[in-house]
Backbone as ProteinMPNN parsed JSONL, in Angstrom:
{"seq_chain_A": "MALLAVIALGLASRRFPGMLPEILGKYPGDALWALMIFLGLAFVSPRSATVRLGLMAFGISCAVEAAQLYQAPWINDIRQHPLGHLVLGTTFSWMDIVAYGIGILVGMLLDHLTGLIKA", "coords_chain_A": {"N_chain_A": [[8.017, 10.008, -10.063], [8.815, 7.522, -8.704], [6.571, 6.837, -7.473], [4.573, 6.211, -9.617], [5.971, 4.107, -10.718], [5.851, 2.301, -8.524], [2.979, 1.72, -8.589], [2.489, 0.924, -10.973], [4.244, -1.794, -10.65], [2.602, -2.73, -8.535], [-0.032, -2.872, -9.592], [0.764, -4.999, -11.347], [1.672, -6.965, -10.024], [-0.513, -7.983, -9.294], [-2.218, -8.393, -11.701], [-0.38, -10.386, -13.209], [0.194, -12.891, -11.393], [2.163, -14.983, -11.377], [4.669, -14.056, -11.802], [5.919, -13.9, -9.474], [7.411, -15.484, -6.824], [4.926, -18.142, -5.576], [4.649, -18.425, -2.932], [4.835, -16.194, -1.725], [2.389, -15.087, -2.146], [-0.542, -12.712, -2.483], [0.835, -10.807, -0.992], [2.992, -9.219, -2.015], [1.849, -7.194, -3.499], [-0.067, -5.93, -1.268], [2.009, -4.858, 0.081], [3.367, -3.053, -1.743], [1.147, -1.677, -2.345], [0.942, -0.131, 0.166], [3.314, 1.131, 0.095], [3.077, 2.835, -1.817], [0.898, 4.562, -0.874], [2.773, 5.692, 1.342], [4.715, 6.848, -0.73], [2.868, 8.626, -1.844], [2.042, 10.309, 0.241], [4.659, 11.628, 0.711], [5.203, 12.815, -1.654], [3.072, 14.662, -1.525], [3.643, 15.922, 0.844], [6.458, 16.84, 1.331], [8.421, 17.998, 2.791], [7.886, 16.64, 5.333], [8.908, 14.853, 8.255], [10.605, 11.621, 7.584], [9.958, 9.377, 9.217], [7.452, 10.7, 10.298], [5.952, 10.328, 7.93], [5.712, 7.655, 7.537], [4.507, 6.978, 9.986], [1.894, 8.088, 9.306], [1.781, 6.812, 6.747], [1.108, 4.277, 7.601], [-0.854, 4.292, 9.358], [-3.254, 5.34, 7.895], [-3.196, 2.947, 6.224], [-3.853, 0.735, 7.813], [-6.328, 1.838, 8.735], [-7.893, 1.712, 6.424], [-7.807, -0.986, 6.119], [-9.107, -1.884, 8.494], [-11.721, -1.048, 7.946], [-12.522, -2.881, 6.19], [-13.799, -4.461, 7.596], [-16.484, -3.822, 8.073], [-19.072, -4.275, 6.519], [-21.237, -3.417, 4.862], [-24.035, -3.402, 2.291], [-23.75, -1.09, 0.569], [-21.224, -0.405, 0.748], [-20.072, -2.768, -0.281], [-20.886, -2.887, -2.838], [-19.191, -1.25, -4.092], [-16.801, -2.005, -3.528], [-17.04, -4.296, -5.033], [-16.381, -3.241, -7.674], [-13.473, -3.097, -10.056], [-11.549, -1.134, -9.143], [-12.725, -0.062, -7.042], [-12.236, -2.419, -5.548], [-9.363, -2.455, -5.604], [-8.744, -0.387, -4.315], [-9.987, -0.266, -1.585], [-10.122, -2.606, -0.868], [-11.42, -6.23, 0.237], [-11.401, -8.291, 2.496], [-10.691, -8.328, 5.609], [-7.608, -8.976, 7.152], [-4.736, -9.842, 9.131], [-2.317, -10.359, 8.37], [-2.194, -8.953, 6.132], [-1.621, -6.289, 7.275], [0.698, -6.523, 8.191], [2.109, -6.883, 5.821], [1.669, -4.352, 4.994], [3.187, -2.724, 6.671], [5.796, -3.764, 6.016], [5.94, -2.776, 3.491], [5.822, 0.121, 3.822], [8.255, 0.139, 5.685], [10.283, -0.57, 3.861], [10.181, 1.803, 2.162], [10.674, 3.77, 3.859], [13.543, 3.301, 4.379], [14.411, 3.287, 2.203], [14.239, 5.933, 1.527], [15.795, 6.929, 3.597], [18.454, 5.93, 3.227], [18.909, 6.831, 0.161], [17.834, 9.401, -0.123], [16.283, 10.212, -1.95], [13.639, 10.164, -2.12], [11.877, 11.955, -0.93], [13.132, 14.206, -2.27]], "CA_chain_A": [[8.149, 8.774, -10.9], [8.802, 6.463, -8.09], [4.956, 6.494, -7.424], [3.998, 5.634, -10.58], [6.92, 2.818, -10.796], [5.193, 1.313, -7.556], [1.914, 1.742, -8.986], [2.663, -0.271, -11.916], [4.481, -2.763, -9.822], [1.557, -3.286, -7.629], [-0.853, -3.496, -10.545], [1.338, -5.917, -12.237], [1.837, -8.157, -9.367], [-1.959, -8.535, -9.269], [-2.334, -8.995, -12.825], [0.426, -11.533, -13.392], [1.076, -13.424, -9.739], [2.98, -15.957, -11.554], [5.763, -13.528, -11.946], [6.426, -13.752, -8.319], [6.986, -16.679, -6.013], [3.628, -18.67, -4.968], [4.473, -18.674, -1.675], [4.386, -14.552, -1.329], [0.597, -14.86, -2.384], [-0.852, -11.533, -2.591], [1.402, -9.863, 0.034], [3.788, -8.169, -2.462], [0.86, -6.188, -4.137], [-0.25, -5.224, -0.225], [3.29, -4.178, 0.56], [3.482, -1.874, -2.711], [0.055, -0.543, -2.152], [1.173, 0.952, 1.416], [4.365, 2.233, -0.294], [2.172, 3.851, -2.695], [0.604, 5.686, 0.038], [3.835, 6.497, 1.872], [4.962, 7.942, -1.365], [1.817, 9.627, -2.147], [2.218, 11.369, 1.425], [5.829, 12.162, 0.552], [4.844, 14.006, -2.644], [1.895, 16.007, -1.073], [4.363, 16.851, 2.145], [8.21, 16.843, 0.896], [8.957, 18.303, 4.064], [7.506, 16.085, 6.299], [9.905, 13.947, 8.359], [10.303, 10.171, 7.068], [9.222, 9.077, 10.522], [6.001, 11.167, 10.246], [5.22, 9.858, 6.788], [5.993, 6.495, 7.616], [3.159, 6.65, 10.593], [0.785, 8.276, 8.653], [1.077, 5.707, 5.969], [0.622, 3.123, 8.185], [-2.179, 4.543, 9.921], [-4.143, 5.074, 6.691], [-3.286, 1.357, 5.594], [-4.361, 0.179, 8.858], [-7.737, 2.228, 8.853], [-8.55, 1.011, 5.231], [-7.779, -2.711, 6.849], [-10.082, -1.953, 9.555], [-12.749, -0.581, 7.122], [-13.043, -4.099, 5.66], [-14.509, -5.16, 8.625], [-17.638, -2.936, 7.729], [-19.699, -5.31, 5.322], [-22.609, -2.703, 4.44], [-24.285, -3.88, 1.022], [-23.132, -0.052, -0.418], [-19.495, -0.307, 0.376], [-19.469, -3.92, -0.874], [-21.088, -2.839, -4.197], [-17.992, -0.216, -4.278], [-15.543, -3.023, -3.49], [-16.957, -5.396, -6.588], [-15.607, -2.634, -8.903], [-12.116, -3.754, -9.874], [-11.039, 0.035, -8.455], [-13.017, -0.238, -5.388], [-11.336, -3.654, -4.884], [-7.977, -2.272, -5.411], [-8.501, 0.654, -3.19], [-10.617, -0.562, -0.452], [-9.632, -4.224, -0.479], [-12.685, -6.963, 0.687], [-11.454, -8.97, 3.847], [-9.738, -8.171, 6.646], [-6.344, -9.759, 7.368], [-3.61, -9.176, 9.944], [-1.367, -10.621, 7.462], [-2.18, -7.72, 5.11], [-1.302, -5.368, 8.175], [2.26, -7.055, 8.398], [2.699, -6.508, 4.651], [1.938, -2.944, 4.805], [4.564, -2.415, 7.589], [7.253, -3.982, 5.455], [6.076, -1.835, 2.361], [6.362, 1.032, 4.114], [9.691, 0.197, 6.05], [11.047, -0.495, 2.497], [10.017, 2.797, 1.585], [11.542, 4.697, 4.83], [14.709, 2.977, 4.449], [15.1, 3.772, 0.738], [14.672, 7.599, 1.708], [17.134, 7.241, 4.519], [19.658, 5.651, 2.454], [19.193, 7.623, -0.837], [17.27, 10.794, 0.04], [15.785, 10.595, -3.278], [11.947, 10.071, -2.25], [11.629, 13.391, -0.74], [14.088, 15.389, -2.881]], "C_chain_A": [[8.317, 7.47, -9.974], [7.184, 6.044, -7.936], [4.447, 5.834, -8.295], [4.703, 4.07, -11.218], [6.137, 1.886, -9.752], [3.625, 0.901, -7.949], [1.954, 0.662, -10.293], [3.074, -1.367, -11.697], [3.366, -3.494, -9.434], [0.38, -3.813, -8.572], [-0.69, -4.681, -11.415], [1.521, -7.535, -11.305], [0.266, -8.663, -9.052], [-2.539, -9.341, -10.536], [-1.414, -10.317, -13.412], [1.29, -12.251, -11.972], [1.803, -14.449, -9.984], [4.545, -15.463, -11.602], [6.788, -13.696, -10.53], [6.228, -15.329, -7.385], [5.52, -17.004, -5.405], [3.562, -18.228, -3.63], [4.523, -17.278, -0.908], [2.845, -14.354, -1.43], [0.856, -13.652, -2.85], [0.067, -10.419, -1.9], [2.422, -8.95, -0.771], [2.875, -7.099, -2.811], [0.477, -5.513, -2.907], [0.852, -4.2, 0.157], [3.552, -2.934, -0.564], [2.379, -1.11, -2.641], [0.415, 0.545, -0.798], [2.301, 1.783, 0.999], [3.817, 3.173, -1.094], [1.567, 4.703, -1.884], [1.668, 6.487, 0.85], [4.354, 7.369, 0.715], [3.994, 8.886, -1.749], [2.396, 10.831, -1.221], [3.547, 12.314, 1.093], [5.737, 13.258, -0.483], [3.963, 15.243, -2.342], [3.029, 16.707, 0.157], [5.688, 16.596, 2.12], [8.714, 17.137, 2.056], [8.958, 17.971, 5.5], [8.989, 14.982, 6.658], [9.4, 12.467, 8.1], [9.441, 9.456, 7.896], [7.804, 9.275, 10.606], [5.397, 10.435, 8.968], [5.036, 8.782, 6.545], [4.685, 6.158, 8.375], [2.082, 6.589, 10.003], [0.09, 7.266, 7.634], [0.55, 4.57, 6.525], [-0.613, 3.062, 8.863], [-3.289, 4.635, 8.678], [-4.078, 3.737, 6.317], [-4.244, 0.726, 6.561], [-5.911, 0.615, 8.995], [-8.414, 1.609, 7.602], [-8.659, -0.503, 5.659], [-9.024, -2.676, 7.46], [-11.338, -1.89, 8.963], [-13.385, -1.768, 6.517], [-13.77, -4.994, 6.527], [-16.166, -5.004, 8.769], [-18.141, -3.439, 6.557], [-20.997, -4.711, 4.931], [-22.798, -2.969, 2.883], [-23.712, -2.492, -0.015], [-21.932, -0.2, -0.382], [-19.372, -1.778, -0.328], [-19.793, -3.683, -2.392], [-19.813, -1.857, -4.781], [-16.804, -1.102, -4.271], [-15.801, -4.069, -4.541], [-16.469, -4.925, -7.583], [-14.588, -3.008, -8.815], [-11.355, -2.48, -8.844], [-11.475, -0.012, -7.171], [-12.379, -1.369, -4.737], [-9.811, -3.028, -4.709], [-7.524, -1.165, -4.391], [-8.872, 0.332, -1.774], [-10.43, -1.938, 0.117], [-11.295, -4.949, -0.118], [-12.616, -7.328, 2.177], [-10.375, -8.496, 4.845], [-8.618, -9.023, 7.337], [-5.308, -9.417, 8.104], [-2.247, -9.609, 9.041], [-0.911, -9.2, 6.161], [-1.449, -6.368, 6.051], [0.428, -5.268, 8.156], [2.895, -6.602, 6.694], [2.715, -4.989, 4.089], [3.024, -2.349, 5.532], [5.849, -2.624, 6.913], [7.27, -3.0, 4.239], [6.687, -0.493, 2.684], [7.614, 1.305, 4.976], [10.268, 0.257, 4.879], [11.201, 1.009, 2.022], [10.871, 4.193, 2.494], [12.718, 4.192, 4.708], [15.188, 3.183, 2.865], [15.285, 5.521, 0.839], [15.868, 8.157, 2.659], [18.426, 6.698, 3.762], [19.977, 6.496, 1.094], [18.909, 9.193, -1.043], [16.354, 10.923, -0.872], [13.961, 10.485, -3.288], [11.613, 11.243, -1.751], [12.193, 14.432, -1.341], [13.122, 15.992, -3.953]], "O_chain_A": [[7.974, 6.39, -10.455], [6.748, 4.956, -8.311], [3.818, 4.824, -7.978], [4.154, 3.218, -11.917], [5.803, 0.761, -10.124], [3.161, -0.184, -7.599], [1.302, -0.383, -10.292], [2.536, -2.261, -12.349], [3.108, -4.631, -9.829], [-0.119, -4.929, -8.423], [-1.575, -5.259, -12.047], [1.511, -8.7, -11.702], [0.054, -9.773, -8.564], [-3.095, -10.439, -10.545], [-1.989, -11.182, -14.073], [2.474, -12.183, -11.642], [2.24, -15.041, -8.997], [5.49, -16.242, -11.477], [8.017, -13.64, -10.508], [5.229, -16.044, -7.318], [4.969, -16.114, -4.757], [2.546, -17.701, -3.178], [4.301, -17.191, 0.299], [2.23, -13.496, -0.797], [1.886, -13.295, -3.422], [0.002, -9.244, -2.262], [2.725, -7.894, -0.214], [3.172, -5.991, -2.365], [0.566, -4.297, -3.08], [0.671, -3.022, 0.464], [3.955, -1.86, -0.119], [2.488, 0.099, -2.844], [0.189, 1.755, -0.801], [2.395, 2.95, 1.378], [4.156, 4.352, -0.99], [1.727, 5.869, -2.245], [1.554, 7.697, 1.044], [4.491, 8.567, 0.964], [4.383, 10.028, -1.99], [2.958, 11.866, -1.578], [3.503, 13.54, 1.193], [6.107, 14.412, -0.267], [4.068, 16.402, -2.743], [3.152, 17.927, 0.268], [6.094, 16.007, 3.122], [9.626, 16.388, 2.408], [9.533, 18.48, 6.462], [9.794, 14.499, 5.862], [8.247, 12.075, 8.282], [8.378, 8.967, 7.511], [7.006, 8.382, 10.893], [4.271, 9.955, 9.096], [4.351, 8.478, 5.568], [3.847, 5.391, 7.902], [1.325, 5.62, 9.953], [-1.08, 6.914, 7.479], [-0.366, 3.932, 6.005], [-1.32, 2.06, 8.97], [-4.204, 3.812, 8.7], [-5.191, 3.302, 6.023], [-5.311, 0.242, 6.183], [-6.713, -0.246, 9.356], [-9.477, 1.009, 7.762], [-9.713, -1.107, 5.462], [-9.964, -3.35, 7.039], [-12.172, -2.676, 9.413], [-14.598, -1.784, 6.31], [-14.254, -6.08, 6.207], [-16.925, -5.771, 9.361], [-17.638, -3.034, 5.509], [-21.9, -5.501, 4.657], [-21.814, -2.787, 2.166], [-23.309, -2.713, -1.157], [-21.341, -0.157, -1.461], [-18.369, -1.872, -1.036], [-19.053, -4.222, -3.215], [-19.603, -1.843, -5.993], [-15.864, -0.873, -5.032], [-14.841, -4.723, -4.947], [-16.058, -5.66, -8.48], [-14.253, -3.391, -7.694], [-10.669, -2.828, -7.883], [-10.689, -0.006, -6.224], [-12.016, -1.338, -3.561], [-9.199, -3.183, -3.652], [-6.438, -1.019, -3.831], [-8.118, 0.639, -0.85], [-10.559, -2.289, 1.289], [-12.283, -4.221, -0.215], [-13.423, -6.909, 3.007], [-9.189, -8.383, 4.535], [-9.015, -9.821, 8.186], [-4.781, -8.408, 7.634], [-1.193, -8.999, 9.22], [0.114, -8.766, 5.635], [-0.777, -5.53, 5.449], [1.159, -4.278, 8.119], [3.993, -6.077, 6.511], [3.393, -4.506, 3.181], [3.74, -1.501, 5.0], [6.834, -1.909, 7.101], [8.316, -2.441, 3.911], [7.676, -0.002, 2.14], [8.055, 2.451, 5.067], [10.912, 1.295, 4.728], [12.266, 1.39, 1.537], [11.437, 5.184, 2.034], [13.385, 5.111, 5.184], [16.376, 3.206, 2.544], [16.202, 6.19, 0.364], [16.559, 9.175, 2.626], [19.455, 7.358, 3.907], [21.139, 6.841, 0.879], [19.477, 9.983, -1.796], [15.504, 11.791, -0.672], [13.223, 10.687, -4.253], [10.694, 11.682, -2.443], [11.843, 15.572, -1.033], [13.488, 16.938, -4.651]]}, "name": "protein", "num_of_chains": 1, "seq": "MALLAVIALGLASRRFPGMLPEILGKYPGDALWALMIFLGLAFVSPRSATVRLGLMAFGISCAVEAAQLYQAPWINDIRQHPLGHLVLGTTFSWMDIVAYGIGILVGMLLDHLTGLIKA"}
């Protein structure tokens, strides 16, 4: 259920950017994207340690971000589709990586405080 809520919030943050302070830009959506990866991994592997899930989610997030440095026509065609854009992004940014870290840390903290993420 949390995974679906995060997906909905992430899509809403992109569809309705005015609902968040303008100073945050697109970064709440990036943080929610990485949190979605964390939650997806927790769903697939609920017995994994929270730190392991966090590191795996951060690794996946950074790998996708680094892949944005590759700008071949075939992958850029995929990125032009709305779903491809949401999953793969388009432009490398160090600030995106910071946002990913924040999103994953929020997930880890919530799991530590509530134990509900991997329950």
